[in-house]
N, C-alpha and C positions, 0 to 999 in steps of 0.2 A: 161623699162626706170624707173629710180629712181626718186621719187618726192623729192622736196627740201622744207624744212620747213623754213619759215622766223622766226627768233627768236628775241625777244625783249631784246636787250642787254642794260643793264643799268650800270652806273658807278658813282662814287663819287670822288670828290677831297678830299684827305686825308691829314691831318697834323700830325706831330709827337704827339703821345698820343691819337689819334683817334682810335676808335674800331668799328667793324661791327660784327653782329651776323646773322647767316643764317643756314638753314637746311644743314646738312653735305652732303646731296645728291645733293646740288646745284652745278652746274658746275661753277667754279670760277677761277680767275687768277689775276695776277698783272704784271705790266711791270717790267723789270729788275731793281734791286737796283744799280743805277749808282753812289751813294754817297760813301764816304769813311767810313761811319758808317755801322755797322752790322745791319741786319734786325732781329728783335726779334719777335717771334710768340708764342702764346699759343693756344693750341687746347683742348677744353673741349667737352666731349660727355656725354650728360645726357641720361640715360637709365632707364627703369623700374626696380623695385626690383626683377622681375622675369627673368631678362636678364641673359643669359648664354654665355660662351665662345665658339666660333665656329671658327675653322681654315678653311679658304676658300682655294680652289685650286687657283693656280696661284702665281704671285709674291706678296710678302708681302710688302705693301706700308708704313706700320707704322715703326717708328724707332725701333730698336731692344733693348729691355731692359731686360738684363739677370734676374733681380729680378722678372720679371713677368713670373713665371713658372706656367701658367694656364693650366688646363687639359680640354679636350673637354667635353662639357656638364655641367661643374661646374658653379654654380652661381657666378656672378661678385660681390664678396664681400671680405672684408679683407683689409689689409694695402694698396694694390694696387688699390682698388676701394672704395674710401670713400663713406659713406652713408649720404644722406641728408634727413631730415624729414620735413614734412609740419606741421607748427604750425598753429593751428586754431586761428581765430581772437580774441576769448575770452581770450586765453592764452596771446596773445600779449598785450591785453588791461589790463591784470592783474585781470581779473574777476574770 
């Protein structure tokens, strides 16, 4: 017999212009867009500077972007993977 886990499902009322952020491994979803307007989405993934490209088995769920010609094991850097640096507080304060 399989055990059943009770999950704590949470939700928020959203208005146009609202945004949420969560870990990409979080199971998430939304009701259908029944309006006449298009739903616009942006997906950002922040990774460490040592992250490499790995093609996983199975169906690719990401949109296909021909410009992203990444090779297995290569660092995620270059035009397709912008780099962000951390500024220390002294630099920000002009010290």
